[in-house]
N, C-alpha and C positions, 0 to 999 in steps of 0.2 A: 391463250399464250401459256407456254410452260416455262416456269422460272426455276431457279435453284431451290432445292428442297430445304436447304439450311435456313434457319431463322436467326435473328440477332439475339433473341432472348437467352438461349443457352450461353452465349458469349458474354452477356451482361452480368450474369449471376456470379461468375468468379471475380469479376471486377468489383461488384458490390461487396462480396465477401472480403476482398482484400482491403477495401476502404474501411470496413468495419473491424478490421484486424482479425478476421476469421480465416483468411486465406493469405498465403504469402504473396506479396506484390511481385510484379515483373512484367516485362513486355510479352506480347504474344509470341515473339521469336524465342525468348528465353523459356517460356512455358513449354514449348514443343521441343526445343533443342538443347535445353540446359544440361542434359546428361549425354547428349550425342556428340561427344568429343573425347579426345584422348584414347587410351588403350581399350581394347575389347577384352571381355572376360574369356578365358580359355584360349587366348591367342596372343601372339607377340606383336600384332599389328595395331595401328591406331587409325581412327576415323579420317584424320586429315590426309594421311598417306594414300588411303583408298580414294578419297575425293579427287585429289590431284591426278592420280594415275588414271582413274576411270574417265573423268570429265574432259581431260585435255589430251589424253593419249589413246585410250582404248575405244571409248564410246563412238567417235566419228568413224573409225575403221570398221567397227562391228556393225554399225548401221548400214554401211555400204555393202558389206557381205550379205546381210539379211535381205537386201533388195534383189539379190541375184536369183536366177531361175531355180537353181537347185534348192535353195532354202526358202523359197516363197510358198511352196506347196506342201501340204501336210494331209495325210490320209487318216481319217478318224471315223470311228463308229459312234454316232450320237444316238443310236436307237437301242442300245443295250439297256435292259431293265435294271432298276435299282436292286442290288443283291441283299439289301438289309430290311426293306419293307416294301409293301405292295402298292403304295401310293405313288403312281407314276404321272402325277399332274405336271403339265408343262406351262411355261409362260406364254400368254396370248398376245403380248405386246409385239408389234411389228419389228422393233429393233432387236428382239431376242432371237430372231430367226437366223439360220445359217443355210445358205444354198450351195449345192455342189458346183464345181467348175464345169464349164462346157468342155467336152473332150478336145475340141480344136484349140482351146486356150493353153493346154498343158503340153510341154515339150514331149516329143516322141519317147525319149529315153526314160522319162518319168511316168508317162502314161502306160507303159508296158506292164505286164503282170508282175514282173520282178520288182521287188523293193530293196534289193541288195545294194551294196555300196559302190561297186565298180563296173566298168564295162565288161570285164571278164565274167563277173558274176551275172551280169545282165544277160550276156550271150549264152552262158551255160544253163542258166535257169530257164531261159526261153526254150532251149532245145529239150530239156527234161520235161517241161510242161507240155510241149507239143507231143512228146512221146507218150505221156500219160493220156493225153486227150485221144490219141489214136489207138490206145490200148496195145501198143507194141513196145518192144525193147529197143532203145536207141543204141545201136552198136557203134555209132560214129564217135561216141564219147570215149575217151581214154579211161583206163582204170583210175588214173590219178584224178581226172576230172570228176568221175563218179564218186570217189572218196571225198572230194572237196564238197560236192553237193550234199552228201550225207552229213558231213560235218556242219554245214550251214544249217541243215534241218535240225540236227541234234542241238546246235547252239540255240536256235529259236525256241526249242522246247525245254531248255535247261532251266535250272532253278537259280541261276546267278542274277536274275533280274530282280530289281527292287520294286517293280511296278506290275500291275495286272494289265498285261498288254491286250490291246484290241485285236480281235480277229479281223484282219484287213484283207484277207483273201476273198475272192469272188464267192458269193453265196447265191444259191438258186432262189432264195426267198428275198424279194426286194424289200420286205419290211424290216429286215435286219442287216442290210448291206451297209458296208462302210462307204464313205464318200471322200473325194479329194477336194480340199478347199484352198482358196488363196488367202493366206493369213493376213495380207495387207488390207483386205477388204473388211476385216472384222476386228478392228482395234478395240481393246478394252475401253469401256466408257461408262458413263453414268446413265445411259439410256436404258439400261437393263434394270429389272425389278428385283434382283436377288441381292441381298445385303451380304457382303463377304463375311461378316461376323457370324452369319448363319452357317457358313461352311466350317468355321472354326468350331461351332457348337456341335455340328455333325461329326467332325473329326474327333472331338472329345468323347462323344458318345461311343464311337467305335473303339477308341483306345481304352475307355473305362469299362467296356463290356468284358474285357479280359481280366482275369484274376492274377495274372503273372506280374513280374517285376516291372514291366513297362507301362502299367496302367496308371501313369502319372498325370494324365490330363484331368483326373477327377477333381471335383470342386475343392478349392481352398479359399477361405475368405481373405480378400485383399492381399496385404503384404505377407500373410502367413504362407502363401504359395511360394513366393520368392525366397523366403527364409528356408522353406523345405527344399526348394530346388538347389540352393547352394550346398546342401548337405548330401546330395545324391551324386552318383558317379558321373564322370564327364560324358559318357555315352548318352545317358538320359537327358542331361542338360542339352547336349547337341541335338537330340531328336526334337525336343521342345522348341529350341531356338530356330531350327530349320523350318518347322511348320509355322511358327510365329512370323519369321522373316518372310515366308512366302505370302502370307496374308497381308503383311505390311506393304509388300510390293503391289499387291492387287489394290489395296486401299489407296495407295499413292496414284496409281493409274486412273482410278475412278475419280479422284479429286482433281487430277491434272487435265483430264479430258472430260469435262463436265458439260452436260447439256444445259447451258445457261438460258437459252431462249429457243422456243420452237413455235414458229408461225407458219402460215401458208406460204410465205415468201421465202423464208430461209431458216436454217438451223444455225445457232451460234454456239460454238464450243469454246471452252477455255478453262483456266484455273479457277477453282472454287476454294477460296481460302477458308471460308466458314466450314465447308465439308472437311477439309484437312484438319482444322482445329478440333472438330468434334471427334475425330479419330485419333489424334495424337497430342492434343493439349494435355499437359500434366494434370491440371486440375479437373478438366472435364472427364478424363479417363481414370481418375483416382490413382494417378501415378504410373499407369501402364503405358501411356503413349510414348514417352521417350525410350522406354525399354523395347517397345515394338520396333522403333526405328533402329536401335542398336542391333536388334536381331536381323534386320535387313542386311547390315554389313557382315554379319556372320555367314549368312547364306551366300553372299557375294564371294567371300573368301573360300568357301567350300567349292563352289562351282569354278572359280578362278583356278584353284589348285588342280582340279580335275582336268581343265583344259591344258594346263602346263604339263601334266603327266601323260596325256594322250598324244602329244606331239609325235613321238616315234611311229605311232600307228598310221597317221596321215602322211608322214614324211617319206614313206616308202615310194620308190620310183613307180611301182606298178599300181599304186592307188589312184583312182580317178573319182571325181564327183561327177558322175555320168548323167548328162541330159541329152546327149546326141549331138551337141554343138561343140566340136573339138576345140575351137579357139576360145569360146566362152568358158568351157570347162577348165581349160588350163589357167585362164585368168582367175577363175573362182578359187581353184586350188592354191594358186600363188598367194592370193589375198588371205585365204584361210591360214596358210602356213605363216604368213607375216603376223597375223593376229596371235597365233599360238606361240610364236617366238617372243612376241611382246609379253604375253602372259607369263612366260618362263622368266622374263627379266624382272618381274615384280620382286622387290627386295624382302618383303615380310610375309611369306606364304604361311598358310595354316599348316601345322604339322599333324598330318593324319595318323602318324605313328602313336599319337597320344590316345587314339581310339582303339578299343579292344586289345589293349596290352595286358600284361599281368598273366595270371594263371591261364594256360592254354584252353583247358576244358571250359572254364567259366567264360572266357572271352568268346569262344565259339558259340556257346549257348546264348550269350547276350547279343552277339551279332545276328543270329537267326531270329531272335525276338525283335530286334531292331528292324530286320528285313520284313518280318511278318506284319508289324504294325504299319510300316510304310506302305506295304502293298494294300493294306486296308484303307489307308488314306487315298491311294490312287483309285481303289474300287468305289469309294464313296462319291467320286465325281460323277458316276452314273446316276446319282440321286438328285443332281442339280437340275431344277426345272427349266432354267434359261439355257438354250442351246449355245448361245455365244459364250456364256460363263462356263458351260460344260466343255466347250472346245478348248478354251484357254486353260481351264483347270486340268484337263487331261494332258495337254501339251506340257504345261509347266511341271506337273508331277512326274511325267515321263522324263523330262529333261533333267530334273533333280535326281530321279532314280538312276538315270544313265551316268550322271556325275559320280554318284556313290558307287556304282558298279565299276567305274574306271579307277577310283581311289582304292578299291579293294581288290583290284586286279593288276596292281603295279608290277608284280613279279612276272606275270604272264606277258605283259606288254614289253618288259625288258628282254624277254627271251625270244621275241619275234625275229624272224629272218627278214632282211631287207628285200630279198629277191623272190620270195615265195609267199603265197597266201598264209595268213595267220590261222593256225588250227585251234589253238586254245582260247583265243580272245577274238571276238567279232563284234562289230556294230552294224545293225541294219540301217538302211536309209532313214527309217522312222526315228531311230534313236539319235542319229546324227542331226537331223533337222530339229528334233525336240531339244537336244542338248544346246545347240547354238541359239535357237529362238528363246528358250527359257532364260539363258544367261543374258540375252538381249533385253528381256523384260526387267531383270534385276538391275542391269546396267543403266537402263533408262530411268528406273526408279531412283537410283543414286543420283543421277544427273538432275532429276526433277526436284530433289531436295534443295539444291542450290537455288532453283527458281522460287521455291516456297520460302526459303530463308529471306530472300530479297523482298518478296511480297509481304511477309509478316512484319517487316520493319516499319511498315506504314500503318500497322494495326496496333491498337492499345493492348 
């Protein structure tokens, strides 16, 4: 029988210390959430406003959207080698595996070779790909359509992305082919063998390997790191808090969907309070746990702001979330727009204008460094041995990267025409699916904090 990995001993130590006067007393809830309240650093928002907005307004609608056919399937290459070292060992546990969808499970519009965003793009791309396959020039396409296809290609190869994108096109080598997976079949859980803290250490190694001004993941003892962090520019603080918030979200999911019992008859999943405490208790984490939880709210605000900014892109009459089912596609778009309008109504958005302001030359340089380091974080996901962890790591980093791309493309989005395809700003289907599912993970984490608050009230 497999039981929770957490033990009671680590939780008794802080209580013993408190009894001897060596540790500050307090309930388990206070030790995890004592600082997770009030205003957030570098923001005008507060924790309580986010909790109310997310848990009672946005979260239910977002969950419904992510169950739709368009957002259920994600194409990912889990066979790319690690770009930083040669050890490509993989997890051998059954629950680490990820299997591709059967072709007849996936809607026709998604199964096609095109991964673009609309029916128009789907049809045009299909014609171009057929022409290439036959080795002939497709003269049936208008000059305008050919230009549009060229622009899509140029966009995909452009440098505006914050992520190292997978090559999801068909490959003749089956050993390196990408595959399409149903995300609902691979929920993040504790059944995997990879500790999320290891991902953070890997990310730190990548960031510290650079000698430039963003190498701020390097080791600082205890509180010295946070003292140093307060003294650096807002962009560096934002980078750290985004990565920290992402890992906090992963840790919350692992604690909320924990394999509590594994027998031949059944598997029992549930909330593991001990595991949550080990990752977020102020004493057990030497003061870091509550800071990690606050960083979760920071990444929530960043992705929420991006969704509110991208509304005009999706609101164009010609835009479709194409799966081939006209009725369902219209319903999915209507629900998406409803959610995006809701995000726009949020009263205390993050002000992205605070990033990369000041001297234009220095701001541009810092932005490129920011992008470079974030791309390295996305590349390091190919070094994760557990395929389920790799899947969600790649999706969530692409989703966050897409959110950053949106925030830094505001002027391009504002200039879009409502009646014609956008030329300067494009999102692929991969980016759209990653954007919404990544925010769904963050939204779920914020919602789960309410559950853990309730559970911790019964713990010393």
